[in-house]
C-alpha positions in Angstrom: 0.0 0.0 0.0 2.9 2.4 0.9 4.5 1.7 -2.5 1.3 2.5 -4.4 0.9 5.8 -2.5 4.5 6.8 -3.0 4.2 5.9 -6.7 1.1 8.1 -7.0 2.9 11.0 -5.3 5.9 10.7 -7.6 3.7 10.7 -10.7 1.7 13.6 -9.4 4.9 15.7 -8.8 6.3 14.8 -12.2 3.1 15.8 -13.8 3.1 19.2 -12.1 6.7 19.8 -12.9 6.3 18.9 -16.6 3.5 21.4 -17.2 5.7 24.3 -16.1 6.5 26.2 -19.2 7.3 29.9 -19.6 6.8 31.5 -23.0 9.6 34.0 -23.6 9.3 36.4 -26.5 12.1 38.8 -27.7 10.6 42.2 -28.2 11.9 45.7 -29.0 9.6 48.1 -27.1 9.8 51.4 -25.2 7.9 51.7 -21.9 7.4 54.2 -19.1 8.1 53.1 -15.6 7.1 55.2 -12.6 9.8 55.6 -9.9 9.2 56.7 -6.4 5.9 57.6 -4.6 3.8 60.8 -4.5 5.0 63.6 -4.4 8.4 62.5 -5.5 7.4 60.6 -8.6 9.6 60.4 -11.7 8.8 58.8 -15.0 11.6 56.9 -16.7 11.7 55.5 -20.2 12.8 51.9 -20.4 13.9 49.7 -23.2 12.0 46.4 -23.0 13.8 43.3 -24.4 11.7 40.3 -23.3 8.1 39.5 -22.6 7.4 36.5 -20.4 4.1 34.7 -20.0 3.9 32.1 -17.3 1.5 29.1 -17.2 -1.1 31.2 -15.3 -1.2 33.9 -17.9 0.7 36.5 -15.9 2.8 38.8 -18.1 6.2 40.2 -17.0 8.7 42.3 -18.9 12.5 42.4 -18.7 14.2 45.7 -19.2 17.4 46.0 -21.2 20.4 48.1 -20.4 19.1 51.5 -19.2 21.3 54.2 -17.8 20.6 55.0 -14.2 17.9 52.4 -13.6 18.8 49.0 -12.3 16.3 46.4 -11.0 17.0 44.0 -8.2 17.0 40.3 -8.8 16.1 39.1 -12.3 14.9 42.5 -13.4 11.3 41.4 -14.1 8.6 44.1 -14.2 4.9 43.3 -13.8 2.6 44.3 -16.6 0.6 46.6 -14.2 3.7 48.6 -13.3 4.8 49.6 -16.8 3.0 51.5 -19.6 4.1 50.3 -23.1 4.5 53.3 -25.5 5.9 51.9 -28.7 6.8 48.5 -30.1 8.7 47.8 -33.3 
C-alpha cells in the first residue's frame, strides 16, 4: 500500500513539474516606468527586451540596459507597473 501511495505522489509531482513552461518572446519596445511615490514621482523611459508569460497567464517584462535604472534580482517588471508606449 505504501509503494502505491509513493508511486502516485511521484507521478503527481512529475506531472506538475512537466506542465511548467514559460513562454519568452524577444521584443523591442519602449515603456514608461514610474519611480518613487507621491509627491516624488519620476517617469523613466525603459527599453523592454523580453516579454514572459507564465503558465497562469501573468505577463512580466524584462528591461534591457538602461542608464541610471537597475532592477534588483532578475529584473522582471509586472505588466501593471509599466506602460508600453511603442513596439517595433
